[in-house]
ZAMIMAR-844859 format. One record per residue (C-alpha): x, y, z. Coordinates in pm, whole numbers, plus 50000, padded with zeros to 5 digits. Layout:
XYZ/...
END
This chain:
760077180571006/760427190571374/763667210271425/765297219071758/767787247971784/770317247672071/771137284672122/768037297271941/768067333772055/771307344471887/770757368471597/771767343971324/770287313071491/767007330671564/766577342571208/767537307971077/764827293471302/762347318271158/763377307870808/762797271070887/759387280171029/758547297870704/759557266370517/756707248970701/758747230870964/757807228971329/760507247571521/761497250571886/764707255672080/766527265972395/768847293472514/770407307372831/769887343172713/766217348472634/765507385472583/763977409072322/763927416372041/764727381271916/762667363272181/759607383972085/760067376671713/760377339271773/757397337072007/755157357371777/755997332771495/754817303071699/758297290971793/758577276272142/761557288472348/762797267972642/764767287472902/768197273072980/769877241172861/768547208473001/768617173272860/765017169472981/764007193972707/765067169172440/763797139172634/760347154972647/760327170572297/761007143972031/762507160571720/763787150471376/766857172971359/768997192271608/770757224371502/773717232471727/774777268871752/778397279971770/777917295572115/777537261172274/780267235372322/781057202272485/779697201072837/776397216972738/773727192672873/771777192272547/774917186872338/775977158172562/772517142472539/772617145172158/776027128672134/775237101772391/771857091272253/772847093371884/769187089371805/768707123071635/770887137271357/772577170671430/773937198171208/775407233171229/773277263171137/775357272870829/775257237670689/771497236470746/770997268970551/773437258870279/771757225470216/768097234370276/767847269970140/770747280569918/770937251769673/769657262269329/769357299169433/771257329369304/773037338369625/774437372069730/776817366270022/777807396970224/781097392670411/783837413270580/784877421770933/782497451370967/779157461870818/777817427670718/774437431070886/773747465970752/774887457270399/772827425170393/769787444770508/770427471970249/770667446469968/767427429270070/765797463570108/766837474969758/765687442469600/762297446169768/761907482269656/762857472569303/759977447469316/761917415269364/760647390469621/764127380969734/764997357370014/767267369070294/768867358670619/770137387670830/772197384371147/770287411771325/766907428771352/766217452171056/763927481871120/762307480670776/761287443870781/759067423971013/762017401471093/765437391670958/764457361370751/762457356070434/762197327170189/761117348169894/760527335869542/762977308269450/763497325369114/764747356869291/768127362269458/768807351669816/770867375670032/772757361970330/775207375570585/778457356170547/780187354570883/783837343670915/783227329571264/783247291671293/780157269971242/780077248471555/782357230071797/782437200971549/782927222371235/785647248771272/785357262070918/784057297470865/780287298770829/780447314470484/782037283270333/778557267570329/776857296570150/777457290169775/778027326169655/777187337969304/777857373769405/780277378769693/780747411769876/783847416770095/783387449970274/786727450770457/789157428670642/790667432670989/792097409171248/789307398071482/788047367071665/791207358671858/789477327071980/789317314371620/792197330271429/795877333771521/796567365671325/795547386071020/797167360970785/794987333670931/791867354870870/792967361970513/793427324770454/789787318670543/788657345570298/790827329870028/788907297570080/785697317170026/787027333169709/787897298569578/784237288169562/782937318069360/782047304669012/783597317768691/780337335368597/780067351368940/781247384669080/783357395369377/782807430869503/785757442069717/786627473469908/789277487269676/790637510169948/791457481670189/795107470570180/794327438370367/791937428270089/794387437469814/796597409069933/793857383969841/793917394269475/794037386469188/791477358869144/791617351168770/788857324668790/786117350468855/785267387168803/786517413169055/784847447169092/786337473469325/784257497769529/785557527269732/786597563469745/789837560269547/789847567869175/791217533169097/787857517569189/785167506968943/782407521669159/783627554069319/782047572269615/782537609869582/781617642169761/780657625870088/779227649970346/777267645970668/775417668070913/773417661271227/770407649771024/771707633570706/774547621570489/774947626070117/777297613369847/777507606369474/778247573869292/780247570468970/780217537368783/783087532268537/783827569968556/780217578868466/777817595768710/775257570968842/773237588469111/773267610669419/772197596469755/770747616070048/769877594770349/769817592170729/772657568070800/775937582270930/779517578470815/781527571070504/781497534470615/777727533070564/778077550670229/780357521870130/777847496670265/775137512670053/777367513169745/778167476169783/774477468069828/773467489069528/775957472669295/775247437469425/771537443369367/772137457069018/774347427968915/771907402669056/769007415168848/770697429868540/774347421368478/774507441668158/773017473168313/773507471968692/772977509568733/769387508068606/768037498768949/766227525469148/768117537469459/765627564269566/764327542169849/767637547070033/766307580770146/763957563470390/766047532970483/766067532270864/768847507670941/769227479171187/768647477771560/771777482671773/773707498971484/774067534571615/770457531471723/768977563071871/767697555872223/766897591072341/767087626772214/766577661172367/768067695672313/770867688272561/771357650472536/771407623872264/771897587072351/772917559372110/773547522172130/776057506971889/777087470871827/780707481671771/783267461771968/786257462271731/788497493471738/787987500371368/784197500571400/784337521671717/786627547171550/784387549771243/781317555971457/783027581671681/784417599671376/780897602771242/779527615071577/782357640571601/781487653271251/777747654271313/777987670871654/781257690571641/780687711871953/779277684372174/780797665172464/781087628472367/780717602272639/781867567672522/780827537972733/782297505072615/781617469772737/784627447472653/782507416572602/783627398872284/786457373572302/788687398472119/787747430472304/788417414472643/792057409772547/794977433372486/795537421072129/794027452571973/794667475472270/796807500372078/794077504371815/791417507872084/793367536272244/793447554571913/789707550471855/788717561372207/790817592972178/787937608371982/785927610372307/785767635672589/784787610072854/785487572672839/783837546873064/785357511973055/782797486273163/783397455273369/785507428773192/784187393873229/786677366073178/786347337472934/788257306072849/790027326072576/791367352872811/793517351973123/795297376473352/798257378273109/796317388472801/793367407772948/792757443272832/794987465973041/792387490973158/794857508573387/797157515773091/794247528072879/793057550573161/796517565673205/797167570572834/793807586972763/794137607773079/797397621872947/795377634472648/792917652272883/790247626172819/788497617873145/788677580073167/787637555273435/787297517673452/784697500473665/784337467073839/780597467473775/778467483273504/776177497673773/779137518373896/779717529773538/776127541673510/776357561273838/779517578773718/777987586773379/774987602773547/777257623373771/779327636473478/776207644973280/774727664273571/777897685173589/777777693573215/774007696873173/774347731873027/776207717872725/775247694272443/776137658572543/776327627572324/776357593472494/777207562172296/777077527572452/779257502872260/778367466472328/777537434072151/775387424372450/773017441172695/775557460472909/773887444073211/770707463673141/772157497973220/771227512572879/767507506672928/767717517673292/769427549873187/767027558472905/763917548473103/764877573673370/765227600573105/761817594972948/
END
């Protein structure tokens, strides 16, 4: 079959395209944003990428199926061609994966507001290092795999990132509804995606729908410390297992510590010591991600004895690109890029940086790019998270159809409030101006240890690579 992806360079769409290629299909697609690392992965796999959206692409490239990504909508030239011609069937990416890949597999679905990509990668990583040829679909670029998609042995589990965002403009259900979970992980639950959900209750409703399709012989692993998840329980039709730091959990994380080079913690299953973990990833949030992945892996391969799996490989797990990814390091300056754009994720990351580098000056540069972060809906929480910084740089806010002058992030208010806490804060009309100011502040504090963290779910208009290239 010849399959065409509209919006092929997104993390999930790109890895889905790779998966279809590995199934033996001929794959091609288009995107407005063609840049590494996804573009390189697709091209090296023999997948043709067409730059921009143009109905001529489909006129000139006859295909058997069109996969429409959730970043495109009515008015897109290729969408309009597809609907007008009605000659080629179309489908959303989640429905494609659900129907073509996940049927008759033992599926581990990793969900939650934060940590999905890392936990999915960890689960696939542990299965591999316990000698299982699992399948996986990861919504990012893992450092320990060639790419984020693998078919694996059909007799082995399939691990997939279960996103609560909608499927496509014609299917407004959450993606994870298509994913047929046998083992479901829910890492946490916060209000996000203001373009999709009205409030926290609306988000919870979507997760309840997901819980409703877990079979009676399946498992649901929930963050037992998360009050927002507690409201979804009980679910008497399936088995619930709680993971967290509180003693009321089934799998308990204890004695967590971190330094500049490592983190360590211990796991207790049903009050019995399981193992100690020493690894590179920062933060208690990643310890929870690892714990979820470890238990999901154990249950997938040995329900009676889930703790028999080997977790020693965690010591050399190297994470996922753009998740507190180290861009540069010297005695006086360390630079990170992080995908965080929700206040909770930003606060968790800054807490970890503050613990790891207690005497350093932390420079936080944030690009309000997601449909939620552009607005003032979570502004109070963002203020709290940014207060862990010494310098805050608020990048240029680009409007969208989901934001307007009445609900845009109030950068003036944030600047004033953080300034009153002696946190040097500025907002910028362009990201180039932000970079110039960052360089100036660093030059004035070059005799001290400085940590720079760029928070963005995009490219920050290229200033991260420009900054680090000048340093090297």
